[in-house]
C-alpha positions as CSV (number, residue, x, y, z in Angstrom):
1,X,19.5,8.5,68.0
2,X,20.7,5.9,65.5
3,X,17.3,4.1,65.8
4,X,15.5,7.4,65.1
5,X,17.7,8.0,62.1
6,X,17.1,4.5,60.7
7,X,13.4,4.9,61.2
8,X,13.4,8.2,59.4
9,X,15.3,6.6,56.5
10,X,12.8,3.8,56.4
11,X,9.9,6.1,56.4
12,X,11.5,8.2,53.6
13,X,12.1,5.1,51.6
14,X,8.5,3.9,52.0
15,X,7.2,7.4,51.2
16,X,9.4,7.5,48.0
17,X,8.2,4.0,47.0
18,X,4.6,5.1,47.6
19,X,5.1,8.2,45.4
20,X,6.7,6.0,42.7
21,X,3.7,3.7,42.7
22,X,1.1,6.5,42.7
23,X,-0.7,6.3,39.4
24,X,-0.4,9.0,36.8
25,X,-3.8,10.7,36.5
26,X,-5.4,11.2,33.1
27,X,-8.6,13.2,32.7
28,X,-11.0,12.1,29.9
29,X,-13.8,14.6,29.0
30,X,-16.1,12.2,27.3
31,X,-19.0,14.7,27.0
32,X,-16.8,17.4,25.5
33,X,-15.5,16.2,22.1
34,X,-13.2,18.6,20.3
35,X,-13.9,17.6,16.8
36,X,-14.9,14.9,14.3
37,X,-12.7,12.1,13.0
38,X,-12.7,11.9,9.2
39,X,-14.5,8.7,8.0
40,X,-11.5,7.9,5.9
41,X,-8.9,8.9,8.5
42,X,-6.6,5.8,8.4
43,X,-5.9,4.3,4.9
44,X,-3.2,2.6,2.8
45,X,-0.7,3.9,0.3
46,X,0.0,1.6,-2.7
47,X,3.0,2.0,-4.9
48,X,4.5,-0.5,-7.3
49,X,7.8,-0.9,-5.5
50,X,9.4,-4.0,-4.0
51,X,7.6,-6.1,-6.6
52,X,4.4,-4.7,-5.1
53,X,2.3,-5.1,-8.3
54,X,3.9,-7.4,-10.9
55,X,5.3,-10.3,-8.9
56,X,3.1,-9.2,-6.0
57,X,-0.6,-8.4,-5.7
58,X,-1.1,-8.8,-9.4
59,X,-1.4,-12.6,-9.5
60,X,0.3,-13.2,-12.9
61,X,3.0,-15.8,-12.5
62,X,4.8,-15.3,-15.9
63,X,7.3,-12.6,-16.1
64,X,7.6,-10.7,-19.4
65,X,4.6,-12.5,-20.8
66,X,4.4,-10.3,-23.9
67,X,8.2,-10.0,-24.7
68,X,8.0,-6.2,-24.2
69,X,10.9,-5.8,-21.7
70,X,13.9,-3.9,-23.0
71,X,15.6,-7.3,-23.3
72,X,12.7,-9.2,-25.0
73,X,14.0,-12.6,-23.9
74,X,14.4,-11.7,-20.3
75,X,12.9,-14.4,-18.0
76,X,12.6,-16.8,-21.1
77,X,14.8,-19.7,-22.2
78,X,14.5,-21.7,-25.4
79,X,14.2,-25.4,-24.5
80,X,14.9,-26.7,-28.0
81,X,16.7,-25.0,-30.8
82,X,15.7,-25.4,-34.4
83,X,17.3,-24.0,-37.6
84,X,18.1,-20.3,-37.8
85,X,14.9,-18.4,-37.8
86,X,12.9,-20.9,-35.8
87,X,12.2,-18.4,-33.1
88,X,11.7,-14.8,-34.4
89,X,10.6,-11.7,-32.4
90,X,8.5,-9.4,-34.5
91,X,7.5,-5.8,-33.8
92,X,4.2,-4.7,-35.4
93,X,3.9,-1.0,-35.2
94,X,0.2,-1.2,-36.0
95,X,-0.6,-3.0,-32.8
96,X,-1.7,-0.8,-29.9
97,X,0.5,-0.9,-26.8
98,X,1.8,-4.4,-27.0
99,X,3.7,-4.5,-30.2
100,X,6.1,-7.4,-29.9
101,X,5.2,-11.1,-30.4
102,X,7.0,-14.4,-31.0
103,X,6.9,-16.3,-34.3
104,X,7.6,-20.0,-34.2
105,X,8.6,-21.4,-37.7
106,X,8.3,-25.1,-37.2
107,X,8.8,-26.3,-40.7
108,X,10.2,-29.7,-39.8
109,X,7.7,-30.7,-37.1
110,X,10.1,-30.2,-34.2
111,X,9.1,-30.1,-30.5
112,X,9.8,-26.4,-29.7
113,X,9.7,-25.2,-26.2
114,X,10.0,-22.1,-23.9
115,X,10.7,-21.9,-20.2
116,X,9.7,-19.0,-18.0
117,X,11.4,-18.4,-14.6
118,X,8.6,-16.3,-13.1
119,X,9.1,-13.5,-10.5
120,X,12.0,-15.0,-8.4
121,X,10.2,-18.3,-9.2
122,X,6.5,-19.1,-9.3
123,X,4.6,-19.8,-6.1
124,X,2.1,-22.7,-6.6
125,X,0.2,-24.7,-4.1
126,X,-0.7,-28.4,-4.0
127,X,-4.2,-29.1,-5.2
128,X,-4.8,-25.6,-6.4
129,X,-6.0,-24.9,-10.0
130,X,-4.1,-22.7,-12.5
131,X,-5.1,-21.3,-15.9
132,X,-2.6,-21.1,-18.7
133,X,-3.6,-18.8,-21.6
134,X,-2.0,-17.2,-24.6
135,X,-2.8,-15.1,-27.6
136,X,-2.0,-16.7,-31.0
137,X,-2.6,-16.5,-34.7
138,X,-1.8,-18.7,-37.8
139,X,-2.0,-22.1,-36.3
140,X,-1.9,-25.0,-38.7
141,X,-4.0,-28.2,-38.4
142,X,-2.6,-30.5,-35.8
143,X,-0.7,-27.9,-33.7
144,X,-0.8,-28.5,-30.0
145,X,0.4,-26.9,-26.8
146,X,1.6,-28.8,-23.8
147,X,2.3,-26.9,-20.6
148,X,4.2,-28.1,-17.6
149,X,4.8,-26.7,-14.1
150,X,8.2,-27.9,-12.7
151,X,9.4,-27.8,-9.1
152,X,12.9,-26.8,-8.0
153,X,14.2,-30.3,-8.8
154,X,12.7,-29.9,-12.4
155,X,10.1,-32.6,-11.6
156,X,6.7,-32.0,-13.4
157,X,4.1,-31.3,-10.8
158,X,1.3,-30.2,-13.1
159,X,0.6,-30.4,-16.8
160,X,-2.0,-30.0,-19.5
161,X,-2.3,-30.2,-23.3
162,X,-4.7,-28.7,-25.7
163,X,-5.0,-28.3,-29.5
164,X,-5.0,-24.9,-31.4
165,X,-7.6,-24.1,-33.9
166,X,-6.5,-22.3,-37.1
167,X,-6.8,-18.5,-36.6
168,X,-6.2,-15.9,-39.2
169,X,-6.4,-13.1,-36.6
170,X,-5.3,-12.9,-32.9
171,X,-7.3,-15.4,-30.8
172,X,-7.1,-16.6,-27.2
173,X,-6.7,-20.2,-26.0
174,X,-6.7,-21.4,-22.4
175,X,-6.6,-24.5,-20.2
176,X,-7.0,-25.1,-16.5
177,X,-5.1,-27.8,-14.5
178,X,-4.0,-28.4,-11.0
179,X,-0.6,-29.0,-9.4
180,X,0.4,-31.8,-7.0
181,X,3.0,-30.0,-4.9
182,X,3.6,-26.8,-3.1
183,X,6.7,-24.8,-4.1
184,X,7.7,-21.1,-4.1
185,X,10.2,-21.5,-6.9
186,X,8.4,-23.3,-9.7
187,X,9.0,-22.8,-13.4
188,X,6.8,-23.0,-16.5
189,X,7.5,-25.0,-19.7
190,X,5.5,-24.4,-22.8
191,X,5.9,-26.9,-25.6
192,X,4.7,-26.4,-29.2
193,X,4.2,-29.3,-31.5
194,X,3.0,-29.6,-35.1
195,X,4.3,-28.3,-38.4
196,X,3.7,-24.7,-39.5
197,X,4.0,-21.1,-38.5
198,X,2.6,-19.9,-35.2
199,X,2.6,-16.4,-33.7
200,X,2.2,-16.3,-29.9
201,X,1.9,-13.5,-27.3
202,X,0.6,-12.9,-23.8
203,X,1.7,-16.3,-22.5
204,X,0.2,-16.2,-19.0
205,X,-0.3,-18.3,-15.9
206,X,-2.7,-17.3,-13.1
207,X,-4.1,-19.0,-10.1
208,X,-7.8,-19.7,-10.5
209,X,-8.4,-18.7,-6.9
210,X,-7.9,-15.0,-7.1
211,X,-9.5,-12.2,-5.0
212,X,-13.3,-12.5,-5.5
213,X,-12.6,-15.2,-8.1
214,X,-11.9,-12.7,-10.8
215,X,-10.2,-14.2,-13.8
216,X,-6.6,-13.0,-14.1
217,X,-7.1,-11.0,-11.0
218,X,-5.3,-10.1,-7.8
219,X,-3.5,-12.3,-5.3
220,X,-6.1,-13.2,-2.7
221,X,-4.0,-13.3,0.5
222,X,-2.4,-10.0,-0.1
223,X,-5.7,-8.2,-0.8
224,X,-7.2,-9.9,2.3
225,X,-4.5,-8.3,4.4
226,X,-5.7,-4.9,3.2
227,X,-9.4,-5.7,3.6
228,X,-8.7,-6.8,7.2
229,X,-7.5,-3.3,8.0
230,X,-10.8,-1.8,6.9
231,X,-8.9,1.2,5.4
232,X,-10.7,4.5,4.9
233,X,-8.9,5.2,1.6
234,X,-6.4,3.7,-0.8
235,X,-3.9,6.1,-2.4
236,X,-2.6,5.0,-5.8
237,X,-0.5,4.5,-7.9
238,X,2.3,6.0,-5.8
239,X,4.6,7.6,-5.0
240,X,7.6,8.4,-7.1
241,X,6.4,6.3,-10.0
242,X,3.8,9.0,-10.6
243,X,6.7,11.3,-11.6
244,X,9.0,9.0,-13.4
245,X,12.7,9.6,-13.9
246,X,11.7,11.6,-16.9
247,X,8.4,12.6,-18.3
248,X,8.5,10.0,-21.0
249,X,8.4,7.3,-18.3
250,X,5.9,9.0,-16.0
251,X,2.7,7.1,-15.0
252,X,0.0,7.8,-17.6
253,X,-3.3,6.4,-16.4
254,X,-4.9,6.3,-19.9
255,X,-2.3,3.7,-21.0
256,X,-3.4,1.5,-18.1
257,X,-7.1,1.1,-18.9
258,X,-8.9,-0.7,-21.7
259,X,-8.0,-4.3,-22.9
260,X,-5.1,-5.7,-21.0
261,X,-3.5,-6.9,-24.3
262,X,-3.3,-3.3,-25.5
263,X,-1.8,-1.7,-22.4
264,X,1.7,-0.2,-22.9
265,X,4.4,-1.5,-20.6
266,X,7.0,0.9,-19.2
267,X,10.2,0.4,-17.2
268,X,9.6,0.7,-13.4
269,X,11.6,3.6,-12.0
270,X,12.8,1.4,-9.2
271,X,14.5,-0.8,-11.8
272,X,17.8,1.1,-11.4
273,X,17.1,3.6,-8.7
274,X,19.3,2.0,-6.0
275,X,22.7,0.7,-7.1
276,X,22.8,-1.7,-4.1
277,X,19.4,-3.2,-5.1
278,X,19.4,-3.2,-8.9
279,X,16.4,-5.0,-10.4
280,X,16.8,-5.0,-14.2
281,X,13.7,-7.2,-14.6
282,X,11.3,-4.7,-12.9
283,X,8.7,-3.4,-15.3
284,X,5.1,-2.3,-15.1
285,X,2.8,-4.3,-17.4
286,X,-0.3,-2.5,-16.1
287,X,-2.4,-5.6,-15.7
288,X,-3.0,-3.7,-12.5
289,X,-4.2,-0.4,-14.0
290,X,-6.4,2.5,-12.9
291,X,-9.6,0.5,-13.4
292,X,-8.3,-2.3,-11.2
293,X,-7.2,0.3,-8.5
294,X,-10.7,1.8,-8.4
295,X,-12.2,-1.7,-8.2
296,X,-9.8,-2.7,-5.4
297,X,-10.8,0.5,-3.5
298,X,-14.5,-0.4,-3.9
299,X,-13.9,-4.0,-2.9
300,X,-12.3,-3.1,0.4
301,X,-14.7,-0.2,1.2
302,X,-12.0,2.4,0.8
303,X,-12.2,5.9,-0.8
304,X,-10.1,6.0,-4.0
305,X,-7.3,8.7,-3.9
306,X,-5.5,8.8,-7.2
307,X,-2.4,10.9,-7.7
308,X,-1.5,12.4,-11.1
309,X,1.6,13.8,-12.6
310,X,1.7,17.6,-12.5
311,X,4.0,18.1,-15.5
312,X,7.2,17.4,-13.5
313,X,9.5,14.4,-13.4
314,X,11.3,13.4,-10.2
315,X,13.4,16.3,-9.1
316,X,16.0,13.9,-7.6
317,X,16.5,12.4,-11.1
318,X,16.1,14.6,-14.2
319,X,13.9,17.4,-12.7
320,X,12.4,17.6,-16.2
321,X,9.4,19.9,-16.5
322,X,6.8,20.4,-19.2
323,X,6.6,24.1,-20.4
324,X,3.6,25.8,-18.9
325,X,2.2,26.5,-22.4
326,X,2.2,22.7,-23.0
327,X,0.5,21.7,-19.7
328,X,-3.0,21.4,-21.2
329,X,-2.6,17.6,-22.0
330,X,-1.7,17.0,-18.3
331,X,-4.7,19.0,-17.1
332,X,-6.9,17.2,-19.5
333,X,-5.7,13.9,-18.2
334,X,-7.0,15.0,-14.8
335,X,-10.4,16.1,-16.1
336,X,-10.7,12.9,-18.1
337,X,-9.9,10.8,-15.0
338,X,-12.8,12.4,-13.2
339,X,-15.0,11.5,-16.1
340,X,-13.7,7.9,-16.1
341,X,-14.4,7.6,-12.4
342,X,-17.7,9.5,-12.1
343,X,-19.0,10.2,-15.6
344,X,-22.2,8.8,-17.0
345,X,-22.0,6.0,-19.6
346,X,-22.9,8.6,-22.2
347,X,-19.5,10.2,-21.9
348,X,-16.3,9.0,-23.6
349,X,-14.5,7.9,-20.5
350,X,-17.6,6.8,-18.6
351,X,-18.5,4.6,-21.5
352,X,-15.0,3.0,-21.3
353,X,-15.5,2.3,-17.6
354,X,-18.9,0.7,-18.4
355,X,-17.3,-1.4,-21.2
356,X,-14.8,-2.7,-18.7
357,X,-17.6,-4.0,-16.5
358,X,-18.5,-1.1,-14.2
359,X,-21.3,1.1,-15.5
360,X,-21.8,2.6,-12.0
361,X,-19.5,5.5,-11.0
362,X,-16.6,5.0,-8.6
363,X,-17.5,8.1,-6.6
364,X,-14.2,9.9,-6.8
365,X,-14.0,12.7,-4.3
366,X,-10.3,13.6,-4.0
367,X,-7.5,13.9,-6.5
368,X,-3.8,14.5,-5.9
369,X,-1.8,16.7,-8.2
370,X,1.9,16.0,-8.0
371,X,4.0,13.8,-5.7
372,X,6.8,15.1,-3.5
373,X,7.3,18.0,-6.0
374,X,8.6,21.4,-4.7
375,X,9.7,24.8,-5.7
376,X,8.0,27.7,-7.6
377,X,7.9,25.5,-10.7
378,X,5.5,23.2,-8.8
379,X,3.3,26.1,-7.5
380,X,3.0,27.5,-11.1
381,X,1.8,24.2,-12.5
382,X,-0.4,23.4,-9.6
383,X,-2.2,26.8,-10.1
384,X,-3.1,25.8,-13.6
385,X,-4.6,22.5,-12.5
386,X,-6.4,24.2,-9.6
387,X,-8.1,26.8,-11.8
388,X,-9.3,24.2,-14.4
389,X,-10.4,21.6,-11.8
390,X,-12.1,24.1,-9.5
391,X,-14.1,25.5,-12.5
392,X,-15.2,22.2,-13.9
393,X,-15.3,20.0,-10.8
394,X,-15.6,22.1,-7.6
395,X,-16.9,18.9,-5.9
396,X,-13.4,17.3,-6.1
397,X,-11.0,18.1,-3.2
398,X,-7.4,18.7,-4.4
399,X,-4.4,17.3,-2.6
400,X,-1.1,19.1,-3.1
401,X,2.5,18.1,-2.2
402,X,4.5,19.7,0.6
403,X,7.7,18.2,-0.8
404,X,9.9,15.4,0.6
405,X,10.5,16.6,4.1
406,X,8.4,17.8,7.1
407,X,10.6,20.8,7.8
408,X,13.2,23.1,6.2
409,X,13.1,25.8,3.5
410,X,11.3,23.8,0.9
411,X,8.6,22.8,3.3
412,X,8.2,26.3,4.7
413,X,7.9,27.8,1.1
414,X,5.3,25.2,0.0
415,X,3.3,25.4,3.3
416,X,3.0,29.2,2.9
417,X,2.1,29.1,-0.8
418,X,-0.4,26.2,-0.6
419,X,-2.2,27.8,2.3
420,X,-2.4,31.1,0.4
421,X,-3.8,29.2,-2.6
422,X,-6.4,27.7,-0.2
423,X,-5.6,24.2,-1.4
424,X,-8.0,21.7,0.1
425,X,-5.4,19.2,1.5
426,X,-1.7,19.4,2.0
427,X,0.2,16.1,1.7
428,X,3.1,15.9,4.2
429,X,5.7,13.1,4.1
430,X,8.1,12.0,6.8
431,X,10.5,9.1,6.8
432,X,12.4,9.6,10.1
433,X,14.1,7.7,13.0
434,X,12.0,6.6,16.0
435,X,13.2,9.6,18.0
436,X,11.6,12.0,15.5
437,X,8.2,10.3,15.8
438,X,8.4,10.3,19.5
439,X,9.3,14.0,19.7
440,X,6.8,15.0,17.0
441,X,3.6,13.6,18.7
442,X,2.5,17.3,19.3
443,X,3.3,18.4,15.7
444,X,-0.3,19.3,14.9
445,X,-1.4,20.5,18.3
446,X,-1.0,24.1,17.2
447,X,-1.9,23.9,13.5
448,X,-4.7,26.2,12.4
449,X,-8.0,24.4,13.1
450,X,-9.9,25.8,10.1
451,X,-9.3,25.8,6.4
452,X,-6.5,23.6,4.9
453,X,-6.5,19.9,6.0
454,X,-3.4,17.7,6.3
455,X,-2.8,14.3,4.6
456,X,0.0,12.4,6.4
457,X,0.5,10.7,3.0
458,X,3.7,8.8,3.6
459,X,5.4,8.0,6.8
460,X,7.4,5.2,8.4
461,X,9.8,5.1,11.3
462,X,13.2,4.1,10.0
463,X,16.0,2.5,12.0
464,X,19.1,1.6,9.9
465,X,18.9,1.5,6.1
466,X,19.3,-0.4,3.8
467,X,18.0,-3.2,5.9
468,X,15.3,-5.5,4.6
469,X,12.4,-7.4,6.2
470,X,14.2,-8.1,9.5
471,X,14.3,-4.4,10.4
472,X,10.5,-3.8,10.4
473,X,10.9,-3.7,14.1
474,X,8.8,-3.2,17.2
475,X,10.8,-0.1,18.0
476,X,9.7,1.5,14.7
477,X,6.1,0.4,15.2
478,X,5.8,1.6,18.7
479,X,7.2,5.1,17.9
480,X,4.7,5.3,15.0
481,X,1.9,4.3,17.5
482,X,3.0,7.2,19.8
483,X,3.1,9.7,16.8
484,X,-0.4,8.5,15.7
485,X,-1.9,9.5,19.1
486,X,-1.0,13.0,17.9
487,X,-2.6,12.5,14.5
488,X,-5.8,11.2,16.2
489,X,-5.8,13.9,18.8
490,X,-5.7,16.4,15.9
491,X,-8.2,14.6,13.7
492,X,-10.0,17.8,13.0
493,X,-6.8,19.0,11.2
494,X,-5.4,15.7,9.9
495,X,-7.9,14.4,7.3
496,X,-6.0,11.2,6.4
497,X,-2.9,9.2,7.2
498,X,-1.1,6.3,5.6
499,X,2.1,4.3,6.2
500,X,4.4,3.8,3.2
501,X,5.5,1.7,1.4
502,X,2.8,-1.0,1.6
503,X,4.3,-4.2,0.3
504,X,7.8,-5.7,0.1
505,X,8.8,-9.0,-1.5
506,X,11.6,-10.7,0.5
507,X,13.4,-11.7,-2.7
508,X,12.8,-8.5,-4.6
509,X,12.8,-5.4,-2.4
510,X,14.4,-2.0,-3.1
511,X,13.2,0.0,-0.1
512,X,12.4,-0.9,3.5
513,X,10.9,-1.0,6.1
514,X,7.5,-1.9,4.6
515,X,4.1,-2.6,6.1
516,X,3.5,-6.1,4.7
517,X,6.1,-8.6,3.5
518,X,5.5,-11.5,1.2
519,X,7.2,-14.2,-0.7
520,X,5.7,-16.2,-3.6
521,X,3.4,-18.1,-1.2
522,X,3.1,-16.4,2.1
523,X,2.3,-13.0,3.6
524,X,2.7,-11.5,7.0
525,X,2.1,-8.1,8.7
526,X,4.9,-6.3,10.4
527,X,4.6,-4.9,13.9
528,X,3.7,-1.6,12.1
529,X,0.9,-3.4,10.3
530,X,-0.5,-4.5,13.6
531,X,-0.4,-0.9,14.9
532,X,-2.0,0.5,11.7
533,X,-4.7,-2.1,11.8
534,X,-5.7,-1.4,15.4
535,X,-6.0,2.3,14.6
536,X,-7.9,1.8,11.3
537,X,-10.4,-0.7,12.9
538,X,-11.0,1.6,15.9
539,X,-11.0,5.0,14.4
540,X,-14.2,6.3,16.1
541,X,-16.2,9.3,15.1
542,X,-15.4,12.1,17.6
543,X,-12.1,13.3,19.2
544,X,-12.3,13.0,23.0
545,X,-9.8,15.1,25.0
546,X,-7.5,13.1,27.3
547,X,-5.1,15.2,29.3
548,X,-2.6,15.1,32.1
549,X,-2.7,18.2,34.3
550,X,-4.5,20.0,31.6
551,X,-2.0,19.1,28.8
552,X,-2.0,16.5,26.0
553,X,-0.5,13.2,26.9
554,X,2.4,13.5,24.4
555,X,5.7,12.1,25.8
556,X,6.1,13.1,29.5
557,X,7.3,10.0,31.3
558,X,7.3,8.3,27.8
559,X,3.5,8.1,28.0
560,X,1.4,9.0,24.9
561,X,-2.4,8.8,24.7
562,X,-5.5,9.7,22.6
563,X,-9.2,8.9,22.8
564,X,-12.1,8.8,20.5
565,X,-15.8,8.0,20.8
566,X,-17.6,5.9,18.3
567,X,-21.3,6.9,17.7
568,X,-22.1,3.7,16.0
569,X,-20.8,1.2,18.6
570,X,-21.3,3.7,21.4
571,X,-17.9,3.0,22.7
572,X,-15.1,5.1,24.2
573,X,-11.8,3.9,22.8
574,X,-8.5,4.8,24.5
575,X,-5.1,4.4,22.9
576,X,-2.1,4.5,25.2
577,X,1.6,4.0,24.4
578,X,4.1,3.3,27.2
579,X,7.5,3.8,25.5
580,X,9.3,2.8,28.7
581,X,11.2,-0.2,30.0
582,X,9.0,-0.3,33.1
583,X,5.3,-0.7,33.6
584,X,3.3,2.5,34.2
585,X,0.2,2.6,36.4
586,X,-2.4,5.1,35.3
587,X,-5.7,6.4,36.8
588,X,-8.2,7.1,34.1
589,X,-10.8,9.6,35.2
590,X,-13.8,9.5,32.8
591,X,-16.0,12.6,33.2
592,X,-19.4,12.0,31.6
593,X,-23.1,11.8,32.1
594,X,-23.0,8.5,30.2
595,X,-22.9,5.3,32.1
596,X,-19.8,3.1,31.5
597,X,-20.5,-0.6,31.3
598,X,-18.3,-2.6,33.7
599,X,-17.0,-5.0,31.1
600,X,-14.5,-3.6,28.7
601,X,-12.1,-5.0,26.1
602,X,-8.3,-4.5,26.4
603,X,-6.1,-5.1,23.4
604,X,-2.3,-5.0,23.8
605,X,0.7,-5.1,21.6
606,X,3.8,-5.4,23.7
607,X,7.4,-6.7,23.8
608,X,10.3,-5.9,26.1
609,X,12.7,-6.3,23.1
610,X,12.4,-3.3,20.8
611,X,14.4,-5.1,18.1
612,X,12.0,-8.0,17.7
613,X,10.2,-8.2,14.3
614,X,7.8,-10.6,12.6
615,X,8.9,-12.8,9.7
616,X,7.7,-15.5,7.3
617,X,8.6,-18.2,9.8
618,X,7.4,-16.2,12.9
619,X,4.7,-14.0,11.5
620,X,3.1,-13.3,14.9
621,X,5.9,-12.4,17.2
622,X,4.1,-9.1,17.6
623,X,0.4,-9.6,17.6
624,X,-2.6,-8.3,19.5
625,X,-3.4,-9.9,22.9
626,X,-7.1,-9.5,23.8
627,X,-8.4,-9.5,27.4
628,X,-11.8,-8.8,29.0
629,X,-11.4,-6.5,31.9
630,X,-13.9,-5.3,34.6
631,X,-13.9,-1.7,35.8
632,X,-16.0,-0.2,38.5
633,X,-17.3,3.4,38.2
634,X,-15.6,6.0,36.1
635,X,-12.2,6.2,37.7
636,X,-10.3,3.3,36.3
637,X,-6.8,2.2,37.4
638,X,-4.8,0.4,34.7
639,X,-1.2,-0.8,34.4
640,X,0.4,-0.5,31.0
641,X,3.1,-3.0,30.1
642,X,6.7,-1.9,29.2
643,X,7.1,-0.9,25.6
644,X,3.4,-1.4,24.9
645,X,0.6,0.0,22.7
646,X,-2.8,-0.6,24.4
647,X,-6.4,-0.1,23.4
648,X,-9.2,0.0,25.9
649,X,-12.7,-0.1,24.5
650,X,-15.5,0.8,27.0
651,X,-19.2,0.6,26.0
652,X,-21.6,3.3,27.2
653,X,-25.3,3.7,27.6
């Protein structure tokens, strides 16, 4: 009797083990696509936060180059003092935008000097070439400028000297030189010799090797990270900086185009937003302005998606609004922006675009009105914009804000009103913990399939905050990957999606986590970057249903999945997330008249430690692992690693 009981227990154990090892069956209806994926589905969101522009992607190394900060001497130090009045800051109200400049009264032939600290130092590389330039007027015969780049030990590692020709009006002088040592914390000395009075402004230092070699352009390695993603769109310039703390300091695109020397600097709203991360030296010089944003979008093959102020300042700050009867200037800004982007060179703003070097249009198709605005005051102002833009530019799709949160009274109010207005695209934002992203993978499964589209305009999975670069973790990225299967499955509703914020400087961040982290020399992608890149470079053209027992694969047994087909490469692309501490065996039943080629590509991001992150020293802790796999037939058995995000790419014929 005991033997029979023992045998029964053994058989039960074996049966249980067999059940545990039975693969989960997923059905893939390759020949029955449920919709089309937007060609610009996965994109990037740029905001000048965390030294994202000045001190970041805009390659200028000199901080406060035109003495326009609230404290004009910020970042500068006088190296030699002369008599009273040797260094004078002047303010010329007749100059456009950039009004301040420095006058050097060198009446006794002193060696006068200035030192600039850069943005948390200056990153320079051994053997690389740099160009120093300045604007000047009034030079006397014999005046010279000597520039030096110093390392952290104050040793000169690069220098050049050049004479100044006498100039009765503002002129530019420049010199190129190389440095002999790599350092992230260099400083710049500028020495002035010769008797006389000299006015100087726009003292500048740029690497020669910028993105596409453009003089005074963008930081090459940071743009390359974006280009490698092949984003479908780039949203700019933000974000909360669109609104400003008050309307006087809102982002005004017209002040960011035209000659760089005439662009009007403003304080960056992130300067004092967070008391625990005060950055009093954070301003927007607009060397990276709307023309440069459009050009960047074109360079990386992305659709430009500008966002404009709707007549409302940030409602978390002042909540200031422009009266409805005074909204015309704001609406005109939107109309003029369309002309700047798309107008012929015979128009006022199209002509300016051509004068800046781009006679061809930028092919603007979408425009956002407002950022994270809410309430009836937003709807009132949006209605004015919509009427004017629909009448004059029906070809432009309008993007409207659904506020700061993905649920609650504000969201419900806006969602109802925006749908009633028949707005083209609703911009939804969600910064939430990993658990929210996991539980929200089915968020769009029951959204209305026709009419209004969704822009997942800002999202990121947050663990603890404030945190910094070390908390851009695999846990956050994997939960985002799971959520994104839901975005992709509903690509007929979700038009676009972008993580936010994009960049963070390890020595100058205000907000985290961020997609890409940098210092003055290096750049790396977080685990979230690796996830975003895999989605963006494998977006496909059609949504393919992948189901488990007739239902979407959206969290049961911590398994998430989506599938697309790419008409161009003729590939079926499966995306599977195993948010589980154990491997999961899955049987993939592909139903199709198409033939699947036996050889497939498998790309995996995985780590058993959810707290792991990438860093400047270890930039590839989380990185794609690529394998070639062989499958037979159309019923494929695959095992997905613990805590993994896997792509399987199968060619058809």
